[in-house]
ROGUMAR-567294 format. One record per residue (C-alpha): residue number from 1; residue in three letters; chain; x, y, z. Coordinates in nm, 3 decimals, always signed. Layout:
BEGIN
<num NUM&residuo ALA&cadena A&X X&Y Y&Z Z>
...
! end
This chain:
BEGIN
<num 1&residuo MET&cadena A&X +15.524&Y +9.589&Z +8.874>
<num 2&residuo GLY&cadena A&X +15.609&Y +9.389&Z +9.207>
<num 3&residuo ILE&cadena A&X +15.633&Y +8.994&Z +9.287>
<num 4&residuo ASP&cadena A&X +15.425&Y +8.746&Z +9.110>
<num 5&residuo PRO&cadena A&X +15.208&Y +8.604&Z +9.392>
<num 6&residuo ASN&cadena A&X +15.146&Y +8.270&Z +9.141>
<num 7&residuo PHE&cadena A&X +15.498&Y +8.225&Z +9.066>
<num 8&residuo HIS&cadena A&X +15.486&Y +7.907&Z +9.223>
<num 9&residuo HIS&cadena A&X +15.277&Y +7.784&Z +8.935>
<num 10&residuo ALA&cadena A&X +15.440&Y +7.999&Z +8.638>
<num 11&residuo ARG&cadena A&X +15.798&Y +7.930&Z +8.763>
<num 12&residuo THR&cadena A&X +16.029&Y +7.602&Z +8.846>
<num 13&residuo VAL&cadena A&X +16.257&Y +7.570&Z +9.113>
<num 14&residuo VAL&cadena A&X +16.617&Y +7.578&Z +8.963>
<num 15&residuo ASP&cadena A&X +16.862&Y +7.586&Z +9.279>
<num 16&residuo GLN&cadena A&X +16.833&Y +7.632&Z +9.632>
<num 17&residuo HIS&cadena A&X +17.022&Y +7.901&Z +9.827>
<num 18&residuo GLU&cadena A&X +17.088&Y +7.866&Z +10.209>
<num 19&residuo GLY&cadena A&X +16.837&Y +7.615&Z +10.267>
<num 20&residuo HIS&cadena A&X +16.530&Y +7.749&Z +10.045>
<num 21&residuo ASP&cadena A&X +16.419&Y +7.732&Z +9.660>
<num 22&residuo VAL&cadena A&X +16.527&Y +7.960&Z +9.411>
<num 23&residuo TRP&cadena A&X +16.279&Y +7.994&Z +9.150>
<num 24&residuo GLY&cadena A&X +16.401&Y +8.065&Z +8.793>
<num 25&residuo PRO&cadena A&X +16.499&Y +8.207&Z +8.533>
<num 26&residuo VAL&cadena A&X +16.827&Y +8.287&Z +8.668>
<num 27&residuo ASP&cadena A&X +17.073&Y +8.470&Z +8.473>
<num 28&residuo GLU&cadena A&X +17.319&Y +8.662&Z +8.669>
<num 29&residuo PRO&cadena A&X +17.417&Y +8.892&Z +8.758>
<num 30&residuo GLU&cadena A&X +17.091&Y +9.032&Z +8.609>
<num 31&residuo ARG&cadena A&X +16.814&Y +8.810&Z +8.688>
<num 32&residuo LEU&cadena A&X +16.820&Y +8.627&Z +8.993>
<num 33&residuo GLY&cadena A&X +16.470&Y +8.480&Z +9.037>
<num 34&residuo ILE&cadena A&X +16.268&Y +8.468&Z +9.352>
<num 35&residuo HIS&cadena A&X +16.422&Y +8.328&Z +9.667>
<num 36&residuo GLY&cadena A&X +16.205&Y +8.131&Z +9.897>
<num 37&residuo THR&cadena A&X +15.884&Y +7.966&Z +9.908>
<num 38&residuo HIS&cadena A&X +15.676&Y +8.078&Z +10.211>
<num 39&residuo VAL&cadena A&X +15.836&Y +8.396&Z +10.242>
<num 40&residuo ALA&cadena A&X +15.912&Y +8.470&Z +9.860>
<num 41&residuo VAL&cadena A&X +16.140&Y +8.803&Z +9.769>
<num 42&residuo ASP&cadena A&X +16.179&Y +8.844&Z +9.401>
<num 43&residuo PHE&cadena A&X +16.550&Y +8.950&Z +9.387>
<num 44&residuo ASP&cadena A&X +16.488&Y +9.128&Z +9.040>
<num 45&residuo GLU&cadena A&X +16.244&Y +9.378&Z +9.209>
<num 46&residuo CYS&cadena A&X +16.423&Y +9.395&Z +9.513>
<num 47&residuo ILE&cadena A&X +16.626&Y +9.741&Z +9.575>
<num 48&residuo ALA&cadena A&X +16.763&Y +9.702&Z +9.929>
<num 49&residuo ASP&cadena A&X +16.581&Y +9.949&Z +10.105>
<num 50&residuo GLY&cadena A&X +16.584&Y +9.751&Z +10.404>
<num 51&residuo ALA&cadena A&X +16.246&Y +9.830&Z +10.569>
<num 52&residuo CYS&cadena A&X +16.173&Y +9.450&Z +10.555>
<num 53&residuo VAL&cadena A&X +16.518&Y +9.342&Z +10.736>
<num 54&residuo GLU&cadena A&X +16.442&Y +9.635&Z +10.996>
<num 55&residuo ASP&cadena A&X +16.123&Y +9.567&Z +11.119>
<num 56&residuo CYS&cadena A&X +16.057&Y +9.173&Z +11.079>
<num 57&residuo PRO&cadena A&X +15.990&Y +9.085&Z +11.458>
<num 58&residuo VAL&cadena A&X +16.104&Y +8.725&Z +11.410>
<num 59&residuo ASP&cadena A&X +16.464&Y +8.811&Z +11.205>
<num 60&residuo VAL&cadena A&X +16.335&Y +8.640&Z +10.859>
<num 61&residuo PHE&cadena A&X +16.598&Y +8.829&Z +10.669>
<num 62&residuo ASP&cadena A&X +16.957&Y +8.834&Z +10.606>
<num 63&residuo TRP&cadena A&X +17.171&Y +9.056&Z +10.372>
<num 64&residuo VAL&cadena A&X +17.338&Y +8.882&Z +10.055>
<num 65&residuo GLU&cadena A&X +17.555&Y +9.037&Z +9.834>
<num 66&residuo THR&cadena A&X +17.432&Y +9.069&Z +9.453>
<num 67&residuo PRO&cadena A&X +17.710&Y +9.244&Z +9.277>
<num 68&residuo ASP&cadena A&X +17.627&Y +9.356&Z +8.917>
<num 69&residuo HIS&cadena A&X +17.255&Y +9.341&Z +8.955>
<num 70&residuo PRO&cadena A&X +17.086&Y +9.653&Z +8.832>
<num 71&residuo ALA&cadena A&X +16.858&Y +9.704&Z +9.089>
<num 72&residuo SER&cadena A&X +17.080&Y +9.683&Z +9.366>
<num 73&residuo THR&cadena A&X +17.394&Y +9.504&Z +9.476>
<num 74&residuo ARG&cadena A&X +17.277&Y +9.300&Z +9.780>
<num 75&residuo LYS&cadena A&X +16.928&Y +9.183&Z +9.868>
<num 76&residuo ALA&cadena A&X +16.704&Y +9.055&Z +10.143>
<num 77&residuo ASP&cadena A&X +16.725&Y +8.697&Z +10.139>
<num 78&residuo PRO&cadena A&X +16.464&Y +8.491&Z +10.334>
<num 79&residuo ALA&cadena A&X +16.696&Y +8.316&Z +10.542>
<num 80&residuo ARG&cadena A&X +16.481&Y +8.203&Z +10.832>
<num 81&residuo GLN&cadena A&X +16.140&Y +8.132&Z +10.656>
<num 82&residuo PRO&cadena A&X +16.041&Y +7.859&Z +10.849>
<num 83&residuo ASP&cadena A&X +16.039&Y +8.151&Z +11.172>
<num 84&residuo CYS&cadena A&X +15.784&Y +8.361&Z +10.983>
<num 85&residuo ILE&cadena A&X +15.530&Y +8.426&Z +11.177>
<num 86&residuo ASP&cadena A&X +15.257&Y +8.523&Z +10.914>
<num 87&residuo CYS&cadena A&X +15.247&Y +8.901&Z +11.018>
<num 88&residuo MET&cadena A&X +15.284&Y +9.065&Z +10.679>
<num 89&residuo LEU&cadena A&X +15.484&Y +9.345&Z +10.812>
<num 90&residuo CYS&cadena A&X +15.756&Y +9.269&Z +10.533>
<num 91&residuo VAL&cadena A&X +15.474&Y +9.269&Z +10.233>
<num 92&residuo ASP&cadena A&X +15.335&Y +9.629&Z +10.354>
<num 93&residuo VAL&cadena A&X +15.637&Y +9.802&Z +10.418>
<num 94&residuo CYS&cadena A&X +15.842&Y +9.678&Z +10.081>
<num 95&residuo PRO&cadena A&X +15.825&Y +10.010&Z +9.872>
<num 96&residuo VAL&cadena A&X +15.838&Y +9.768&Z +9.564>
<num 97&residuo ASP&cadena A&X +15.616&Y +9.520&Z +9.656>
<num 98&residuo ALA&cadena A&X +15.899&Y +9.222&Z +9.610>
<num 99&residuo ILE&cadena A&X +15.808&Y +9.036&Z +9.892>
<num 100&residuo ASP&cadena A&X +15.490&Y +8.780&Z +9.920>
<num 101&residuo VAL&cadena A&X +15.385&Y +8.558&Z +10.250>
<num 102&residuo ASP&cadena A&X +15.156&Y +8.272&Z +10.196>
<num 103&residuo ALA&cadena A&X +15.111&Y +8.044&Z +10.486>
<num 104&residuo SER&cadena A&X +14.940&Y +7.831&Z +10.236>
<num 105&residuo ARG&cadena A&X +15.284&Y +7.750&Z +10.048>
<num 106&residuo GLY&cadena A&X +15.481&Y +7.683&Z +10.366>
<num 107&residuo GLU&cadena A&X +15.807&Y +7.511&Z +10.325>
! end
C-alpha cells in the first residue's frame, strides 16, 4: 500500500520521538503511525528491509526496536531528517514504499 503522501493533511501529530513528529493514529504495538515530516517513514508499512539505512548518503536513519509489531520488530527512524539532502534514494530503494521525502514540508 505504501505511505500516504498527503498524511500531513489527513493525520494529526500525536507525539514526538527523538526530535521529530509522530503522526497518528498510534495504538502500540500494532499501529505506530508515521514518523517524521520532511523525511517521513510509515512505521506500519516498514518491513525493516534496511536499504534506506544502508544507502542514505547522509545517514538520516537509525534503527529503533518495535517489539511485537506485525510487519517487523524494528523500523528505520528518520532520526536526522534535517540532514536530508533530498536525493530521494531512500524513497527509490524502499521495497514497500514506506518513505516519503518532501522538501516543502521541511521541519
